[in-house]
C-alpha positions in Angstrom: 3.8 -22.1 7.1 7.2 -24.0 6.7 10.5 -23.0 7.7 11.4 -21.7 4.4 8.3 -19.6 4.1 9.0 -18.3 7.6 12.6 -17.3 6.8 11.2 -15.5 3.6 8.8 -13.6 5.3 11.3 -12.4 8.1 13.5 -11.4 5.6 11.3 -9.5 3.7 9.9 -7.9 6.7 13.5 -6.9 7.8 14.4 -5.4 4.4 11.1 -3.3 4.7 11.7 -2.2 7.8 15.3 -1.3 7.0 13.7 0.8 3.9 11.3 2.4 6.4 14.2 3.6 8.8 16.5 4.6 6.1 13.6 6.9 4.8 13.0 8.2 8.4 16.5 8.6 9.4 17.9 9.9 6.2 15.4 12.1 5.0 12.4 12.9 7.2 14.5 13.8 10.3 16.6 16.5 8.2 13.5 17.9 6.4 12.2 18.5 10.2 8.8 17.5 8.8 6.1 15.4 10.2 4.7 13.2 7.3 2.4 10.8 8.1 4.1 8.6 10.5 4.6 8.0 14.2 8.4 8.8 13.7 7.1 12.4 12.4 5.2 12.8 16.0 8.3 11.6 17.5 10.6 14.3 16.0 8.0 16.8 17.2 8.2 15.1 20.9 11.9 15.4 20.8 11.5 18.9 21.4 9.5 18.6 24.8 10.9 15.2 26.0 14.6 14.4 26.4 15.0 11.3 24.9 16.3 9.9 21.5 14.0 9.6 18.7 14.4 5.5 18.8 13.2 5.6 22.4 10.0 7.8 21.7 9.5 5.6 18.7 9.3 2.3 20.5 7.2 4.0 23.3 4.5 4.9 21.0 4.7 1.8 18.9 4.0 -0.5 21.9 1.1 1.7 23.0 -0.5 1.3 19.5 0.6 -2.2 19.0 -1.5 -3.3 21.7 -4.4 -1.6 20.3 -3.7 -3.2 16.7 -3.1 -6.6 18.3 -6.6 -6.7 19.8 -8.4 -5.1 16.8 -6.6 -6.7 13.7 -6.0 -10.2 14.8 -3.1 -12.2 16.0 -1.2 -12.7 12.6 -1.1 -8.7 12.1 -0.2 -8.5 15.6 2.6 -10.8 15.6 4.3 -9.4 12.8 3.8 -6.1 13.7 5.5 -7.0 17.0 8.3 -7.9 15.1 8.6 -4.8 12.7 7.8 -2.3 15.9 10.9 -3.5 17.4 13.1 -3.6 14.6 12.6 -0.2 13.4 13.7 1.8 16.3 16.5 -0.7 16.3 17.5 0.2 12.7 17.0 4.1 13.8 19.1 3.5 17.0 21.9 2.1 14.7 21.7 4.9 12.4 22.0 7.2 15.3 25.0 5.5 16.5 26.8 5.3 13.1 25.9 8.7 12.1 25.5 10.9 15.1 25.9 14.4 13.3 24.0 13.6 9.8 22.4 16.6 8.6 20.8 16.0 5.0 22.0 14.0 2.0 20.2 16.7 -0.5 20.7 20.0 1.2 17.1 21.0 0.9 14.0 20.6 2.9 11.7 19.9 -0.2 14.0 17.3 -1.8 14.2 15.5 1.8 10.4 15.5 1.9 9.8 13.9 -1.7 12.7 11.4 -1.1 10.9 10.6 2.1 7.4 9.9 0.6 9.0 7.8 -2.4 11.4 5.6 0.0 8.9 5.1 2.8 6.2 4.4 0.5 8.3 1.3 -0.8 9.0 -0.1 2.6 5.3 0.5 3.7 3.7 -1.4 0.6 5.8 -4.3 1.4 4.7 -4.9 4.8 1.0 -4.0 4.1 1.0 -6.5 1.1 2.3 -9.1 3.9 -0.5 -8.4 6.3 1.9 -6.4 8.5 3.1 -2.8 9.3 5.9 -0.9 10.7 3.8 0.0 13.6 2.4 3.4 14.7 0.4 5.3 12.4 0.3 2.3 10.1 -1.8 0.5 12.8 -4.3 3.3 12.7 -4.6 3.1 9.1 -5.1 -0.6 9.0 -7.8 -0.2 11.6 -9.4 2.1 9.5 -9.2 -0.1 6.4 -10.6 -2.9 8.4 -13.5 -1.6 10.0 -14.4 1.5 8.0 -13.4 0.1 4.7 -11.1 3.0 3.9 -8.2 2.7 1.3 -4.9 2.1 3.1 -3.6 5.4 1.3 -6.6 7.4 2.2 -6.3 6.0 5.8 -2.7 6.8 6.0 -3.7 10.7 4.9 -6.3 11.0 7.4 -4.3 9.7 10.1 -1.1 11.4 9.4 -2.9 14.5 8.8 -3.2 15.0 12.7 0.6 14.6 13.1 1.2 16.9 10.2 -0.9 19.5 11.8 0.5 18.9 15.0 4.0 20.3 13.6 2.5 23.9 13.9 3.5 23.7 17.5 7.3 23.3 16.8 8.0 24.7 13.3 7.4 27.4 10.9 4.6 27.7 8.2 6.7 26.5 5.4 7.3 23.3 7.3 3.8 22.8 8.3 2.5 23.1 4.7 5.3 20.8 3.7 4.0 18.1 6.2 0.6 18.4 5.1 1.2 18.2 1.4 3.7 15.4 2.1 1.2 13.6 4.0 -1.4 14.0 1.0 1.1 12.8 -1.5 2.4 9.9 0.7 -1.2 8.4 0.7 -1.3 8.5 -3.0 1.9 7.0 -3.5 1.1 4.2 -1.1 -2.2 3.5 -3.1 -0.3 3.2 -6.2 2.2 0.6 -5.0 -0.5 -1.3 -3.2 -3.3 -1.3 -5.0 -2.3 -0.7 -8.7 -0.1 -3.7 -8.4 -3.1 -5.9 -7.4 -5.8 -4.1 -9.3 -8.0 -6.3 -11.8 -9.5 -5.5 -15.0 -12.9 -6.2 -16.5 -12.5 -7.3 -20.1 -15.6 -7.1 -22.2 -15.2 -8.9 -25.7 -17.1 -9.1 -29.0 -15.1 -11.4 -31.2 -15.6 -13.7 -34.3 -13.7 -16.3 -32.4 -16.0 -16.6 -29.6 -15.4 -20.4 -29.1 -11.8 -20.1 -29.3 -11.5 -17.3 -26.8 -13.6 -19.0 -24.3 -11.7 -21.9 -24.2 -8.5 -19.9 -24.1 -9.6 -18.1 -21.0 -10.9 -21.1 -19.2 -7.9 -23.6 -20.1 -5.0 -20.9 -20.7 -5.6 -18.3 -18.1 -7.4 -20.7 -15.8 -10.1 -17.8 -15.3 -13.8 -17.6 -15.3 -16.0 -15.8 -18.3 -19.7 -14.6 -18.4 -21.7 -14.5 -21.9 -24.0 -12.0 -22.5 -26.1 -11.6 -25.7 -25.4 -7.8 -27.3 -27.5 -6.4 -29.8 -25.8 -3.5 -32.0 -28.0 -0.2 -32.2 -27.2 0.5 -35.8 -28.4 -2.6 -37.7 -29.6 -4.8 -34.7 -27.2 -7.6 -35.3 -26.6 -9.9 -32.4 -23.7 -10.9 -31.0 -22.1 -12.5 -27.8 -20.4 -10.4 -25.4 -17.7 -12.4 -23.3 -17.0 -10.8 -20.1 -13.9 -11.8 -17.7 -11.7 -10.4 -14.7 -8.3 -10.8 -15.0 -5.1 -9.7 -13.1 -2.1 -7.7 -14.4 -0.4 -11.1 -15.9 -3.7 -12.5 -17.4 -4.7 -9.1 -19.0 -1.6 -8.9 -20.9 -1.6 -12.7 -22.2 -5.2 -12.2 -23.2 -4.4 -9.1 -25.2 -1.7 -10.8 -26.8 -3.9 -13.6 -27.7 -6.7 -11.6 -29.0 -4.1 -9.4 -31.4 -3.0 -12.6 -33.0 -6.4 -14.5 -33.4 -8.9 -11.6 -33.9 -7.3 -8.0 -34.2 -10.6 -6.7 -35.2 -12.2 -7.6 -32.0 -14.2 -5.1 -29.9 -12.6 -4.7 -26.6 -13.7 -2.3 -23.5 -11.4 -2.7 -20.2 -12.4 -1.4 -16.6 -10.2 -1.3 -13.2 -11.7 -3.0 -10.7 -10.4 -2.6 -7.3 -12.9 -4.6 -5.2 -14.4 -8.3 -5.9 -17.1 -9.6 -3.6 -18.5 -13.1 -3.8 -21.3 -14.2 -1.4 -22.4 -17.6 -2.1 -26.2 -18.2 -1.6 -27.2 -20.3 1.5 -28.7 -23.9 0.9 -31.6 -24.3 3.0 -31.6 -27.7 4.8 
């Protein structure tokens, strides 16, 4: 990676860490909930260990970071080293600037909702760069890599353990909010990560078959597969063109079909996973 690319990655990771820290300090801490984060576990531990939240978060992050570095590779580990250090730094800064901070919303429920929405933005930015903010994100990444669990579901599963641990400190309402917040956090995180990268399998029957094929190949720079289809009503034969496109290409494809053949028959399916295993050629 050149210097420009490195600076851009560092800037984005720093921004994502700042967003995550804002979510933790201004919404998670005042809500007294433990929603799917190592910071939530840290909040619980502050009731038993006489240390600031930033220090406890740093210690927990270091332990999980070592595991992540070993299991998730050097790139993920190196980036997470940086973000794991910066998150407690941001928390420490906020603790100094706002020593007696209580709540922006004045409502435990609204604080929990705001935390889920804000933190999901920061985590999605990090996961899309093959990084994390440390803590339970590392656990989720390990589950995603080795158990093939979606990151949102992995965050929910690992976060449930932390959410349920709040029963040792808080009342029933807070425990329920922690569990519900953890579940919703996984859904929102999946939306920010996967719905932005989801591809679509588009099946088209059109009278302008050759023109459409050329548009897909030459304009979208994508591939396509052509099958012979037979109508059940009058056994009329058609060719069906199937292509897989991303969000931008899908919009361009739909615009082209609307202008060239408005009567085309189209079916669309969402594709979340594409795997290609080329055949081995024997010597």
